[in-house]
NUKEGU-410847 format. One line per field, with one value per residue (C-alpha): x, y, z; residue number from 1. Coordinates in steps of 0.1 Angstrom, whole numbers, plus 2048, in hexadecimal, padded with zeros to 3 digits. Example, Ala and Ser with C-alpha at 12.3 -4.5 7.8 and 13.67 -1.06 7.14 Angstrom:
<recs>
X	[87B / 889]
Y	[7D3 / 7F5]
Z	[84E / 847]
bavex	[1 / 2]
</recs>
This chain:
<recs>
X	[511 / 535 / 550 / 560 / 53E / 536 / 558 / 551 / 52E / 53C / 558 / 53F / 52A / 549 / 553 / 52F / 530 / 54D / 547 / 545 / 55F / 576 / 59B / 5AE / 5C2 / 5E3 / 5F4 / 5EB / 5FE / 5FD / 60A / 613 / 61C / 62D / 61D / 602 / 5E6 / 5C3 / 5B9 / 5D7 / 5C8 / 5A7 / 5B8 / 5CD / 5B5 / 5B1 / 5D7 / 5DA / 5DA / 5EE / 5EB / 5DB / 5C1 / 5BA / 5B5 / 59E / 589 / 588 / 58D / 57B / 583 / 57D / 580 / 580 / 59A / 5AB / 5C6 / 5B6 / 5D4 / 5EA / 60C / 60A / 62E / 63D / 643 / 622 / 60E / 61D / 619 / 5F4 / 5EF / 5FB / 5ED / 5CB / 5D3 / 5DD / 5FF / 5EE / 5EC / 608 / 622 / 631 / 62A / 640 / 661 / 671 / 666 / 66A / 66B / 663 / 681 / 69B / 68F / 699 / 6A8 / 697 / 698 / 691 / 672 / 687 / 6A3 / 6A7 / 6B9 / 6DB / 6D4 / 6CE / 6B2 / 694 / 66E / 66C / 658 / 63A / 623 / 606 / 605 / 603 / 5F0 / 60F / 60E / 5EA / 5F2 / 60F / 5FA / 5DF / 5F6 / 618 / 625 / 61C / 638 / 639 / 651 / 653 / 666 / 66B / 684 / 682 / 68E / 672 / 657 / 663 / 669 / 648 / 635 / 649 / 653 / 659 / 63F / 651 / 669 / 67D / 67D / 691 / 698 / 6B0 / 6D1 / 6ED / 707 / 6FE / 6FA / 6D6 / 6BC / 6C6 / 6B8 / 6C0 / 6E1 / 6DA / 6B8 / 6AF / 6B8 / 6AF / 6CC / 6C8 / 6CA / 6EF / 6F0 / 6D0 / 6DF / 6FD / 6E8 / 6D1 / 6E8 / 6DD / 6FC / 6E8 / 6D5 / 6F4 / 6F2 / 6CD / 6B4 / 691 / 67E / 65B / 63F / 623 / 61F / 624 / 600 / 5F5 / 610 / 616 / 630 / 654 / 66F / 65A / 66D / 666 / 673 / 694 / 6AD / 6B1 / 6D2 / 6EE / 6D5 / 6BA / 694 / 68C / 688 / 69A / 6A9 / 6C9 / 6DC / 6FD / 715 / 721 / 721 / 6FC / 6F1 / 6DE / 6CC / 6C2 / 6B9 / 6A0 / 691 / 689 / 671 / 68F / 68E / 669 / 671 / 68D / 677 / 65D / 678 / 683 / 65F / 65C / 67C / 66F / 64F / 663 / 67F / 66A / 64C / 633 / 60F / 617 / 603 / 5E3 / 5F3 / 5EE / 60E / 612 / 627 / 62A / 638 / 63E / 649 / 65D / 667 / 645 / 64E / 671 / 665 / 647 / 65E / 677 / 65F / 63D / 61C / 611 / 631 / 637 / 64F / 635 / 61C / 636 / 641 / 61E / 619 / 638 / 62B / 60B / 61E / 634 / 616 / 604 / 621 / 623 / 5FE / 602 / 61F / 608 / 5ED / 606 / 618 / 5FE / 5DF / 5C4 / 5AC / 5C4 / 5D4 / 5C7 / 5D6 / 5D1 / 5DF / 5E2 / 5FA / 60A / 601 / 5F9 / 60B / 605 / 606 / 626 / 61F / 630 / 618 / 5FA / 605 / 60F / 5F9 / 5F3 / 5E4 / 5DE / 5E8 / 5D4 / 5C2 / 5DE / 5D7 / 5E7 / 603 / 628 / 647 / 656 / 67C / 684 / 6A6 / 696 / 67B / 695 / 6A9 / 689 / 682 / 6A5 / 6A6 / 685 / 691 / 6B0 / 69B / 683 / 69A / 6BC / 6DC / 6DF / 6C2 / 6D2 / 6C8 / 6CD / 6AE / 697 / 696 / 682 / 677 / 657 / 63D / 64B / 65E / 670 / 67F / 6A0 / 692 / 6B3 / 6C5 / 6A9 / 6A9 / 6CF / 6CB / 6B2 / 693 / 672 / 66C / 646 / 64D / 664 / 64A / 62E / 644 / 64E / 62A / 621 / 63D / 635 / 611 / 61D / 634 / 628 / 61A / 616 / 5F1 / 5F2 / 604 / 5F8 / 605 / 604 / 5FA / 5DC / 5D2 / 5D2 / 5BE / 5A3 / 580 / 56F / 58A / 581 / 585 / 5A8 / 5B2 / 5A7 / 5BE / 5DA / 5D3 / 5D2 / 5F6 / 604 / 60F / 616 / 637 / 644 / 639 / 647 / 649 / 640 / 630 / 620 / 620 / 615 / 611 / 5F1 / 5DF / 5F4 / 613 / 630 / 64E / 66E / 684 / 697 / 679 / 660 / 643 / 63C / 623 / 61D / 5FE / 5DA / 5CC / 5B8 / 5D3 / 5EB / 5D1 / 5BF / 5CD / 5C1 / 5B2 / 5AC / 5A6 / 5A9 / 5A8 / 59E / 57B / 578 / 559 / 561 / 550 / 556 / 54C / 54A / 545 / 562 / 57A / 59B / 5BE / 5B8 / 59D / 5B6 / 5C7 / 5A7 / 596 / 5B3 / 5B3 / 58E / 593 / 5AE / 599 / 5AF / 5A8 / 5BA / 5AB / 5C0 / 5B6 / 5A3 / 596 / 577 / 573 / 568 / 54E / 55C / 53B / 51F]
Y	[D49 / D40 / D56 / D3A / D31 / D56 / D5A / D3B / D48 / D6A / D5A / D45 / D64 / D77 / D5C / D5A / D7F / D79 / D6B / D45 / D44 / D5D / D52 / D5F / D7F / D7A / D8F / D9A / DB8 / DBF / DE3 / DEC / E10 / E0E / E27 / E32 / E3D / E36 / E5B / E65 / E5F / E6F / E8D / E93 / E86 / EA8 / EA9 / E86 / E7F / E5E / E3B / E43 / E58 / E3C / E23 / E3B / E42 / E1F / E08 / DFA / E10 / E05 / E25 / E14 / DF9 / DF3 / DDD / DC8 / DC5 / DDD / DD4 / DEE / DEA / DDD / DB8 / DB2 / DC6 / DB5 / D92 / D9A / DA7 / D86 / D6D / D7C / D76 / D8B / D88 / D71 / D58 / D5F / D65 / D86 / D9B / DB8 / DC0 / DAF / D8E / D82 / D5C / D47 / D31 / D4D / D66 / D82 / D82 / D94 / D87 / D9B / D90 / D88 / D74 / D52 / D4D / D4D / D6F / D61 / D6F / D59 / D59 / D3D / D51 / D55 / D39 / D3B / D35 / D53 / D5C / D52 / D2F / D2A / D37 / D1F / D02 / D08 / D14 / D04 / D18 / D3A / D53 / D65 / D82 / D99 / DBA / DD7 / DF0 / DDE / DBB / DB5 / DC0 / DAB / D8C / D8D / D91 / D77 / D60 / D3C / D3E / D56 / D4E / D6E / D83 / DA3 / DC3 / DE1 / DDC / DF7 / DDC / DCA / DEA / DE4 / DC9 / DA9 / D88 / D74 / D61 / D40 / D4A / D4C / D6C / D76 / D70 / D94 / DA5 / DAC / DBE / DD1 / DDD / DEA / DFD / E0B / E12 / E31 / E43 / E4A / E64 / E72 / E98 / E98 / EAB / EA3 / EC2 / ECB / ECC / EDD / F03 / F0F / F19 / EF5 / EE5 / EE1 / EF7 / EEC / EE7 / EE7 / EE2 / EBD / EB0 / E9F / EAA / E99 / E86 / E9F / EBB / ECE / ECA / EE1 / ED9 / ED3 / EB2 / EA8 / E88 / E99 / E82 / E5E / E5B / E62 / E55 / E36 / E47 / E65 / E4F / E3A / E5B / E68 / E60 / E54 / E33 / E2E / E31 / E19 / DFF / E01 / DFE / DDE / DD2 / DD9 / DC6 / DA9 / DA9 / DA8 / D91 / D78 / D79 / D82 / D85 / D77 / D56 / D48 / D3E / D5A / D6A / D7F / D9E / DAB / DCE / DE2 / E07 / E10 / E33 / E40 / E32 / E41 / E63 / E62 / E5A / E75 / E92 / E88 / E7F / EA3 / EAF / EBE / EA1 / E86 / E98 / E9D / E79 / E6C / E82 / E73 / E50 / E59 / E60 / E41 / E2A / E39 / E31 / E0D / E07 / E13 / DFA / DDE / DE9 / DE5 / DC5 / DB1 / DC1 / DD8 / DC1 / DA4 / DAF / DB6 / DD1 / DD4 / DF3 / DF4 / DFB / DE9 / E04 / E29 / E43 / E5B / E81 / E92 / E99 / EBA / EC5 / EBA / ECA / EEC / F0A / F2A / F35 / F18 / EFE / EE1 / EE8 / EDD / EB7 / EA2 / E95 / E8F / E7A / E60 / E5D / E37 / E3F / E56 / E3B / E20 / E37 / E3E / E18 / E10 / E2A / E1E / DFA / E04 / E17 / DFA / DDC / DEA / DF2 / DCF / DD6 / DD9 / DE6 / DC3 / DB8 / DC1 / DC7 / DE5 / DE3 / DF5 / DE8 / DCC / DC9 / DA7 / D9E / D8A / D73 / D61 / D81 / D8D / D6B / D6C / D8E / D7F / D93 / D84 / D8A / D8E / DAB / DBB / DB7 / DC6 / DE3 / DEA / DEA / E03 / E1A / E18 / E21 / E40 / E4C / E6A / E61 / E3C / E31 / E0B / DF2 / DCE / DAB / D96 / D78 / D8B / D97 / D75 / D67 / D82 / D73 / D94 / DAB / DCE / DDA / DE8 / DC8 / DB4 / DC7 / DC2 / D9D / D98 / DA5 / D8A / D68 / D53 / D45 / D64 / D7F / D70 / D92 / D9B / DBD / DCF / DF5 / E0F / E35 / E49 / E55 / E6F / E67 / E54 / E41 / E4C / E6A / E60 / E66 / E82 / E69 / E46 / E2A / E09 / E0F / E02 / E25 / E2C / E42 / E24 / E0A / E1C / E12 / E16 / DF9 / DFC / DE0 / DE7 / DD5 / DB1 / DA8 / DC9 / DDF / E03 / E0F / E20 / E0C / E18 / DF8 / DF0 / DD6 / DC7 / DC3 / D9E / D9E / DA5 / D83 / D6E / D86 / D82 / D5D / D5B / D70 / D58 / D3A / D30 / D27 / D36 / D22 / D30 / D54 / D66 / D81 / D7F / D81 / DA4 / DAA / DB9 / DC6 / DDC]
Z	[80D / 818 / 80A / 7F4 / 7E6 / 7DF / 7CD / 7B8 / 7AE / 7A5 / 791 / 77D / 777 / 76C / 753 / 746 / 73E / 725 / 703 / 703 / 6E8 / 6F8 / 6FA / 718 / 715 / 705 / 71F / 742 / 750 / 775 / 77B / 79F / 7A6 / 7C8 / 7E1 / 7C9 / 7E1 / 7D6 / 7D2 / 7BC / 799 / 7A1 / 7B1 / 792 / 778 / 766 / 761 / 752 / 72C / 728 / 735 / 756 / 744 / 72C / 748 / 75B / 73C / 72C / 74A / 767 / 785 / 7A9 / 7BD / 7E0 / 7E0 / 802 / 80F / 82B / 841 / 855 / 846 / 82A / 81D / 7FD / 804 / 815 / 7FB / 7DC / 7EC / 7F2 / 7CE / 7BE / 7D8 / 7E1 / 805 / 824 / 836 / 850 / 833 / 81B / 837 / 82A / 849 / 83D / 82D / 84A / 85A / 87E / 87A / 898 / 891 / 896 / 8B0 / 8B5 / 892 / 874 / 850 / 831 / 81F / 800 / 810 / 820 / 841 / 82F / 81F / 7FC / 7E6 / 7EB / 7EB / 804 / 81E / 806 / 811 / 7F8 / 7D3 / 7BC / 79C / 789 / 798 / 78E / 76B / 768 / 773 / 75A / 73D / 741 / 723 / 732 / 735 / 757 / 75E / 77D / 779 / 792 / 79F / 7C1 / 7C7 / 7E1 / 7C9 / 7AC / 7C2 / 7D4 / 7B2 / 79F / 7BC / 7B0 / 794 / 77C / 760 / 769 / 788 / 781 / 794 / 794 / 7A4 / 7A3 / 7AA / 78A / 777 / 76E / 770 / 781 / 78D / 7AC / 7AC / 79A / 78E / 769 / 757 / 733 / 71B / 70E / 730 / 732 / 711 / 719 / 73A / 728 / 70F / 72A / 747 / 75B / 750 / 730 / 746 / 757 / 754 / 74C / 762 / 76C / 763 / 76F / 755 / 767 / 76A / 78D / 78F / 78C / 7A1 / 7C7 / 7D6 / 7CF / 7E9 / 809 / 82A / 831 / 810 / 80D / 7F3 / 7D1 / 7D1 / 7C9 / 7C8 / 7DB / 7E1 / 7C4 / 79F / 788 / 795 / 782 / 780 / 783 / 795 / 792 / 7B7 / 7BA / 797 / 7A1 / 7BE / 7A9 / 78C / 7A1 / 7AE / 78B / 76F / 75A / 76F / 767 / 741 / 746 / 757 / 73C / 721 / 732 / 732 / 70D / 707 / 71B / 706 / 6E6 / 6EF / 702 / 6EC / 707 / 6FA / 6D8 / 6D9 / 6E7 / 708 / 721 / 72F / 74F / 753 / 777 / 777 / 796 / 795 / 7B4 / 7AA / 7B6 / 7D9 / 7D9 / 7CF / 7E7 / 804 / 7FA / 7F4 / 802 / 7F0 / 7EC / 7DD / 7BB / 7B4 / 7B9 / 7A2 / 787 / 78A / 785 / 767 / 758 / 762 / 750 / 730 / 733 / 739 / 71B / 705 / 714 / 70D / 6E9 / 6E6 / 6F2 / 6D9 / 6BD / 6C8 / 6DB / 6CD / 6DB / 6ED / 6F1 / 712 / 735 / 74C / 771 / 782 / 7A8 / 7C4 / 7E2 / 7FB / 7FF / 813 / 830 / 82B / 838 / 85D / 85D / 841 / 855 / 876 / 869 / 86E / 85A / 839 / 822 / 83B / 849 / 86A / 881 / 882 / 89C / 887 / 88D / 889 / 8A0 / 89F / 8A3 / 8B3 / 8CD / 8D4 / 8D9 / 8F1 / 904 / 908 / 911 / 92C / 93A / 93A / 94F / 968 / 96C / 96A / 975 / 962 / 956 / 93E / 91C / 8FA / 8ED / 901 / 8E5 / 8BF / 8B4 / 890 / 888 / 88C / 8A2 / 8C3 / 8C8 / 8E9 / 8EC / 907 / 90C / 914 / 92B / 93D / 941 / 952 / 96A / 95E / 955 / 930 / 935 / 94D / 933 / 918 / 92D / 937 / 913 / 909 / 924 / 91B / 8F6 / 8FC / 90F / 8F4 / 8E0 / 8BE / 8C4 / 8C0 / 8BF / 8D6 / 8D5 / 8DC / 8BC / 8D1 / 8E0 / 8BE / 8AF / 8CC / 8CC / 8C5 / 8BC / 8AC / 8A4 / 880 / 889 / 89B / 87D / 866 / 87F / 883 / 85E / 85C / 874 / 86A / 889 / 87C / 86B / 884 / 8A4 / 8B5 / 8D9 / 8D2 / 8B5 / 8B4 / 89B / 89B / 8A0 / 880 / 86D / 881 / 871 / 87E / 86D / 867 / 848 / 830 / 82B / 829 / 835 / 834 / 846 / 85C / 85B / 854 / 835 / 824 / 825 / 81B / 7FF / 7DD / 7B9 / 7A5 / 780 / 767 / 741 / 720 / 719 / 727 / 73B / 739 / 741 / 761 / 782 / 7A1 / 7C5 / 7D9 / 7F0 / 7E3 / 7F0 / 7E3 / 7E9 / 7CE / 7B2 / 7AF / 7AF / 797 / 77E / 784 / 77B / 75C / 751 / 759 / 776 / 79A / 7B8 / 7D4 / 7F0 / 7E9 / 804 / 7EC / 7D6 / 7B0 / 7A5 / 78B / 76B / 75C / 76A]
bavex	[1 / 2 / 3 / 4 / 5 / 6 / 7 / 8 / 9 / 10 / 11 / 12 / 13 / 14 / 15 / 16 / 17 / 18 / 19 / 20 / 21 / 22 / 23 / 24 / 25 / 26 / 27 / 28 / 29 / 30 / 31 / 32 / 33 / 34 / 35 / 36 / 37 / 38 / 39 / 40 / 41 / 42 / 43 / 44 / 45 / 46 / 47 / 48 / 49 / 50 / 51 / 52 / 53 / 54 / 55 / 56 / 57 / 58 / 59 / 60 / 61 / 62 / 63 / 64 / 65 / 66 / 67 / 68 / 69 / 70 / 71 / 72 / 73 / 74 / 75 / 76 / 77 / 78 / 79 / 80 / 81 / 82 / 83 / 84 / 85 / 86 / 87 / 88 / 89 / 90 / 91 / 92 / 93 / 94 / 95 / 96 / 97 / 98 / 99 / 100 / 101 / 102 / 103 / 104 / 105 / 106 / 107 / 108 / 109 / 110 / 111 / 112 / 113 / 114 / 115 / 116 / 117 / 118 / 119 / 120 / 121 / 122 / 123 / 124 / 125 / 126 / 127 / 128 / 129 / 130 / 131 / 132 / 133 / 134 / 135 / 136 / 137 / 138 / 139 / 140 / 141 / 142 / 143 / 144 / 145 / 146 / 147 / 148 / 149 / 150 / 151 / 152 / 153 / 154 / 155 / 156 / 157 / 158 / 159 / 160 / 161 / 162 / 163 / 164 / 165 / 166 / 167 / 168 / 169 / 170 / 171 / 172 / 173 / 174 / 175 / 176 / 177 / 178 / 179 / 180 / 181 / 182 / 183 / 184 / 185 / 186 / 187 / 188 / 189 / 190 / 191 / 192 / 193 / 194 / 195 / 196 / 197 / 198 / 199 / 200 / 201 / 202 / 203 / 204 / 205 / 206 / 207 / 208 / 209 / 210 / 211 / 212 / 213 / 214 / 215 / 216 / 217 / 218 / 219 / 220 / 221 / 222 / 223 / 224 / 225 / 226 / 227 / 228 / 229 / 230 / 231 / 232 / 233 / 234 / 235 / 236 / 237 / 238 / 239 / 240 / 241 / 242 / 243 / 244 / 245 / 246 / 247 / 248 / 249 / 250 / 251 / 252 / 253 / 254 / 255 / 256 / 257 / 258 / 259 / 260 / 261 / 262 / 263 / 264 / 265 / 266 / 267 / 268 / 269 / 270 / 271 / 272 / 273 / 274 / 275 / 276 / 277 / 278 / 279 / 280 / 281 / 282 / 283 / 284 / 285 / 286 / 287 / 288 / 289 / 290 / 291 / 292 / 293 / 294 / 295 / 296 / 297 / 298 / 299 / 300 / 301 / 302 / 303 / 304 / 305 / 306 / 307 / 308 / 309 / 310 / 311 / 312 / 313 / 314 / 315 / 316 / 317 / 318 / 319 / 320 / 321 / 322 / 323 / 324 / 325 / 326 / 327 / 328 / 329 / 330 / 331 / 332 / 333 / 334 / 335 / 336 / 337 / 338 / 339 / 340 / 341 / 342 / 343 / 344 / 345 / 346 / 347 / 348 / 349 / 350 / 351 / 352 / 353 / 354 / 355 / 356 / 357 / 358 / 359 / 360 / 361 / 362 / 363 / 364 / 365 / 366 / 367 / 368 / 369 / 370 / 371 / 372 / 373 / 374 / 375 / 376 / 377 / 378 / 379 / 380 / 381 / 382 / 383 / 384 / 385 / 386 / 387 / 388 / 389 / 390 / 391 / 392 / 393 / 394 / 395 / 396 / 397 / 398 / 399 / 400 / 401 / 402 / 403 / 404 / 405 / 406 / 407 / 408 / 409 / 410 / 411 / 412 / 413 / 414 / 415 / 416 / 417 / 418 / 419 / 420 / 421 / 422 / 423 / 424 / 425 / 426 / 427 / 428 / 429 / 430 / 431 / 432 / 433 / 434 / 435 / 436 / 437 / 438 / 439 / 440 / 441 / 442 / 443 / 444 / 445 / 446 / 447 / 448 / 449 / 450 / 451 / 452 / 453 / 454 / 455 / 456 / 457 / 458 / 459 / 460 / 461 / 462 / 463 / 464 / 465 / 466 / 467 / 468 / 469 / 470 / 471 / 472 / 473 / 474 / 475 / 476 / 477 / 478 / 479 / 480 / 481 / 482 / 483 / 484 / 485 / 486 / 487 / 488 / 489 / 490 / 491 / 492 / 493 / 494 / 495 / 496 / 497 / 498 / 499 / 500 / 501 / 502 / 503 / 504 / 505 / 506 / 507 / 508 / 509 / 510 / 511 / 512 / 513 / 514 / 515 / 516 / 517 / 518 / 519 / 520 / 521 / 522 / 523 / 524 / 525 / 526 / 527 / 528]
</recs>
């Protein structure tokens, strides 16, 4: 049976499993915890007692949900979650795009060619568009610490797309875009200065927690790598705030105000709240996924989510709302942790770190040796995972760009820690791609990934020196994400079949009685 026919059949079966008189949920909440790897909640389950615990115990848990593309970064991940498609379709190939119109220029996924905030690069309709078409009176709001997360989720479908912005002193919307009338006053009352002088204190006893202040961690702004972490200075307030559980409380407080002031979930027309927590990503990069800080943060998130679900019970009504919890990508272990030896260490895995500045210097030196002193650093743009040639500069210097490309590919393949070097053009033309090549190819849109080379590190290697941990590869630790559904219409269960991030949007669409014909994912069953 063709995939589209199979999805239609499953959708019909799913809808038949619901009561024939069932009205749609009053509110759908899509919760995205940025950088939440798929094994986190199971690993910490015995320590959870709040919202995560409630979803694990009373929800439908898919243990093996994977992103089916290699671009495991924020923009691409959030775009996939709401469209049910891969970057090859929705066009968001990463946090930066390489549009064919403007080589070798890069463009942020959230900006147009003039640098204005825009969702123009998202090429497929989202769940919000389908909801708006079926229910014109639906309220749709996207909210995040990050602009790119909020904009990819809300795109052009949402009434409001809001994110944290220190320059505006709180939550903001794009210039000229709609903004709630109450937002300015709310920002004044909830400015992060409220938390100035407060400290993030650990809650777990040392015997149950990972070691604190290990060598590869980066220091908390204005402090050290060890708890407690205090918001002690105006100069570092915003950075420290966004790296603390206080910012998660703040974001959920904003969500509660949105529910109240905008009346979400208060009538028979279903509304959509898209909420992405970025603090989990900030802390994961700063301290690493196996750090005490990450564990302590998730315990705080567990408590905050529990309070939020209790609020939904009181205001929308238990059984009247549907929650989906997932993530935009996972994260790699800190390579220094994997490569160390000695008691209690991992068995010396082949893991390491690639310094982008050193890599660029290596390539520039090789270019000058091969093509003469006229070879310049401006010949190529190196932006992981892409290399883009400035063909005009190369031609002016009298060198064939194909020879430059092939030489760069050869040198990249020889560089320690690099495991994948491919031509996007060759990848797209392959008739029998391997599983890995399929993941790579599904990350490439022909008009938005006009690059000359694609390169990625070997497993357990990362590119970057300004963060303890990174993501962005096709390996399982970056692609494995959680998927839990809870509330309206959901039968509690644990399922072990493999599912995809692309299945989330069409499943929600089916539950709402909508169609999302462009989705590549399938509709998941919600009952055993």
